[in-house]
Legacy VTK file of the C-alpha trace (Angstrom):
# vtk DataFile Version 3.0
C-alpha trace
ASCII
DATASET POLYDATA
POINTS 274 float
-50.681 -52.533 17.928
-48.381 -49.793 16.752
-46.704 -49.789 13.378
-44.204 -47.296 11.963
-44.415 -46.407 8.283
-40.968 -45.394 7.054
-41.698 -44.587 3.431
-43.952 -42.087 1.745
-47.131 -43.585 0.287
-50.823 -44.418 0.624
-51.471 -47.700 2.398
-54.454 -50.091 2.604
-54.955 -51.714 6.025
-56.701 -55.024 6.717
-57.688 -56.594 10.016
-58.545 -60.278 10.153
-60.013 -61.784 13.331
-60.376 -65.508 13.939
-61.990 -67.489 16.781
-64.707 -69.932 17.767
-67.119 -67.626 16.135
-65.345 -67.900 12.833
-63.145 -65.575 10.772
-63.754 -62.060 9.466
-61.683 -59.391 7.709
-62.127 -55.646 7.438
-60.138 -53.840 4.792
-59.776 -50.073 4.570
-58.460 -49.060 1.195
-55.981 -46.135 1.066
-56.514 -45.703 4.757
-53.080 -44.487 5.806
-51.328 -41.646 3.993
-47.657 -41.034 4.774
-46.180 -37.735 3.558
-42.502 -37.068 2.844
-40.995 -34.645 5.331
-40.092 -31.360 3.711
-36.484 -30.230 3.330
-35.923 -26.655 2.214
-33.095 -26.056 -0.267
-32.292 -23.527 -2.967
-29.579 -22.107 -5.188
-29.024 -18.709 -6.809
-27.122 -17.223 -9.733
-25.229 -14.969 -9.705
-24.349 -14.616 -6.036
-22.151 -11.536 -6.516
-22.054 -8.565 -8.857
-22.502 -4.828 -9.168
-25.719 -2.988 -8.476
-28.340 -3.227 -9.817
-27.903 -7.020 -9.538
-30.678 -9.338 -10.733
-30.462 -12.777 -9.124
-32.385 -15.872 -10.225
-33.362 -18.152 -7.337
-34.104 -21.844 -7.875
-36.140 -23.844 -5.415
-34.551 -27.270 -4.806
-36.607 -28.334 -1.805
-37.862 -31.883 -1.320
-40.878 -33.457 0.368
-44.601 -32.789 0.331
-45.083 -29.034 0.314
-47.228 -26.613 -1.579
-46.156 -23.106 -0.520
-42.923 -21.147 -0.767
-41.897 -18.026 1.088
-38.716 -16.194 0.103
-37.002 -13.484 2.169
-34.307 -11.738 0.111
-32.725 -9.933 3.081
-32.890 -6.379 1.716
-36.144 -5.275 3.321
-38.175 -5.811 0.175
-41.505 -7.699 0.254
-41.310 -11.479 0.516
-42.122 -13.633 -2.502
-44.369 -16.712 -2.765
-43.151 -17.674 -6.244
-41.530 -21.050 -6.649
-38.499 -19.824 -8.602
-38.377 -16.038 -8.335
-35.940 -13.430 -9.636
-34.996 -10.461 -7.489
-33.072 -7.262 -8.216
-30.800 -5.802 -5.546
-30.406 -2.074 -6.056
-28.076 -1.154 -3.178
-24.566 -2.176 -2.228
-24.470 -4.717 0.603
-24.187 -8.326 1.745
-27.551 -10.070 2.029
-28.846 -13.151 3.854
-31.534 -15.118 1.981
-34.003 -17.624 3.417
-36.602 -19.983 1.910
-39.433 -21.481 3.959
-41.447 -24.326 2.444
-44.694 -25.567 3.978
-47.101 -28.389 3.190
-48.457 -31.724 4.345
-44.885 -32.822 4.948
-44.373 -30.045 7.503
-42.401 -26.825 7.463
-38.697 -26.248 6.910
-36.463 -23.225 6.356
-33.048 -22.925 4.741
-31.109 -19.745 5.503
-27.926 -18.801 3.659
-26.073 -16.154 5.618
-24.276 -13.426 3.621
-25.215 -15.280 0.466
-25.575 -12.387 -1.987
-22.873 -9.705 -2.324
-23.766 -6.557 -4.224
-20.951 -4.166 -5.113
-21.265 -0.473 -5.872
-20.638 0.222 -9.554
-17.390 2.117 -10.111
-17.284 5.648 -11.469
-13.910 7.055 -12.497
-13.174 10.658 -11.500
-10.104 12.746 -10.668
-8.837 16.283 -10.294
-5.470 17.757 -11.290
-3.592 20.845 -10.191
-2.274 22.719 -12.072
-3.657 21.758 -15.471
-1.386 24.122 -17.418
1.999 25.772 -16.959
5.625 25.978 -18.017
7.974 23.029 -18.104
9.072 21.500 -15.846
5.470 21.217 -14.622
4.642 19.093 -11.565
0.985 18.123 -11.438
-0.746 16.619 -8.417
-3.490 14.174 -9.359
-6.231 13.308 -6.870
-8.364 10.210 -7.323
-12.049 10.992 -6.713
-13.533 7.773 -8.055
-16.468 6.044 -6.383
-17.590 2.441 -6.030
-15.866 -0.808 -5.102
-12.353 -0.287 -6.520
-9.098 -2.066 -5.830
-6.892 -0.963 -8.741
-5.956 2.377 -10.285
-4.153 2.781 -13.609
-2.909 6.229 -14.612
-1.664 7.078 -18.089
0.042 10.491 -18.041
0.715 10.620 -21.773
4.421 10.012 -21.262
4.474 7.359 -18.490
2.187 5.343 -16.203
1.449 4.806 -12.503
-0.530 2.410 -10.275
-0.649 4.797 -7.306
-4.009 5.978 -6.056
-3.287 9.730 -6.081
0.108 10.322 -7.736
2.161 13.366 -8.696
3.883 13.620 -12.055
6.407 16.047 -13.566
6.273 16.985 -17.247
9.632 18.124 -18.649
8.691 18.653 -22.278
6.343 21.068 -23.983
3.100 19.604 -25.309
-0.549 18.736 -24.707
-0.913 15.501 -22.759
-4.009 13.285 -22.475
-4.209 11.923 -18.938
-6.478 8.927 -18.352
-7.474 7.162 -15.127
-8.858 3.624 -15.354
-10.332 2.139 -12.164
-11.263 -1.518 -11.757
-12.563 -3.717 -8.980
-15.526 -5.844 -7.912
-17.738 -2.915 -8.948
-16.587 -3.143 -12.581
-14.380 -0.855 -14.656
-14.555 2.782 -15.717
-12.269 5.315 -17.406
-11.991 9.098 -17.614
-9.523 11.342 -19.471
-8.479 14.994 -19.145
-5.954 17.340 -20.791
-2.731 18.805 -19.360
-1.000 21.627 -21.273
2.743 22.135 -20.805
4.335 25.269 -22.236
7.999 25.699 -23.111
10.223 27.001 -20.365
10.606 30.775 -20.487
14.200 31.987 -20.306
14.514 35.383 -18.617
15.994 38.317 -20.553
19.694 39.063 -20.052
20.916 42.448 -21.296
24.622 43.206 -21.686
26.407 46.440 -22.700
29.269 45.770 -25.110
31.334 47.236 -27.944
31.873 50.547 -26.134
33.514 53.227 -28.293
34.569 56.836 -27.519
35.170 59.348 -30.301
37.452 61.231 -30.251
39.714 59.497 -27.813
41.692 62.705 -27.138
39.199 65.571 -27.345
39.981 69.274 -27.166
38.377 71.548 -24.578
34.677 72.119 -25.251
34.737 69.481 -28.001
31.767 67.082 -28.258
32.546 63.504 -27.337
30.406 60.703 -28.789
30.099 57.578 -26.627
28.419 54.596 -28.341
27.725 50.976 -27.385
25.459 48.049 -28.156
22.915 46.627 -25.669
22.564 42.927 -26.490
19.885 40.552 -25.166
21.387 37.085 -24.726
18.326 35.804 -22.784
15.131 34.144 -23.985
12.532 36.913 -23.848
12.197 40.617 -24.585
13.733 42.834 -21.901
14.532 46.422 -21.098
16.917 48.259 -18.858
18.232 51.736 -18.058
21.852 52.314 -19.054
23.618 54.994 -16.981
26.687 56.913 -18.163
29.177 57.460 -15.353
32.362 59.542 -15.779
34.914 59.497 -12.988
32.251 58.074 -10.690
29.793 60.876 -11.460
26.398 60.302 -13.104
26.095 62.099 -16.419
23.181 60.712 -18.450
20.903 57.696 -18.815
18.907 56.048 -21.561
16.136 53.409 -21.504
16.357 50.666 -24.091
14.255 47.574 -24.917
15.771 44.628 -26.770
14.292 41.453 -28.297
16.006 38.121 -27.548
18.994 37.353 -29.747
19.370 40.962 -30.959
21.219 44.137 -30.009
20.384 47.860 -30.130
22.891 50.697 -30.392
22.899 53.527 -27.866
24.836 56.787 -27.795
25.666 59.630 -25.443
27.070 63.070 -26.245
29.177 64.877 -23.674
31.627 67.804 -23.820
35.089 68.040 -22.449
35.340 70.817 -19.942
38.229 73.230 -19.886
40.970 72.392 -17.372
LINES 1 275
274 0 1 2 3 4 5 6 7 8 9 10 11 12 13 14 15 16 17 18 19 20 21 22 23 24 25 26 27 28 29 30 31 32 33 34 35 36 37 38 39 40 41 42 43 44 45 46 47 48 49 50 51 52 53 54 55 56 57 58 59 60 61 62 63 64 65 66 67 68 69 70 71 72 73 74 75 76 77 78 79 80 81 82 83 84 85 86 87 88 89 90 91 92 93 94 95 96 97 98 99 100 101 102 103 104 105 106 107 108 109 110 111 112 113 114 115 116 117 118 119 120 121 122 123 124 125 126 127 128 129 130 131 132 133 134 135 136 137 138 139 140 141 142 143 144 145 146 147 148 149 150 151 152 153 154 155 156 157 158 159 160 161 162 163 164 165 166 167 168 169 170 171 172 173 174 175 176 177 178 179 180 181 182 183 184 185 186 187 188 189 190 191 192 193 194 195 196 197 198 199 200 201 202 203 204 205 206 207 208 209 210 211 212 213 214 215 216 217 218 219 220 221 222 223 224 225 226 227 228 229 230 231 232 233 234 235 236 237 238 239 240 241 242 243 244 245 246 247 248 249 250 251 252 253 254 255 256 257 258 259 260 261 262 263 264 265 266 267 268 269 270 271 272 273
């Protein structure tokens, strides 16, 4: 006779025989043991984060088993703990499996691409130039590392979400430029300084207020020619002033003038006899 036991347990079996010779019974106590088939199952927390990521695994298997074997998918040694923790040190997507074994058999649960480890972000950038006269156009280059999906630039006078922007400074000053990067790998921030100098206005020298004394000289009389050289530009400048009479070069003088001022010059010539 064949009988199928459908539930886990320990069963006592009796056989009674009856006939012309009488009746007899044999009983075997706890003779049949039925184990529950194993079913591997587990959970983990967290399943995503930035490296180094420590994950706690929880065995949730069922059935009659007495050993556990964990494979964390990163090439590290397997674990035989029931509820282990494991630290992932490198960026990647990892498949985890749990095999449980015992009197109820063997079973394995595999969770493909179960753990995602992101590279921690590190904010970094370069700028060129970092100093100069207004208007100053600076090219910023993002050099950040890690798993990033957003960039936030603060130029000190405006903002940008571009990855590697350019920005023009029109006003003199020292500006604090900050780059904040965020993403699955976390958040990081770095700041640098940009120096903008006032715009330099070139010198502009003009000859004005020309005077000749006397206006009607006598032969061989000295003639005094005077004028002012004015600088109407923004910086100190110098120039050579040439005296020309009837298209002919006579004399020259070199003069330097500060912005917003004027310097007098003079020439002495003599009227020739007719």
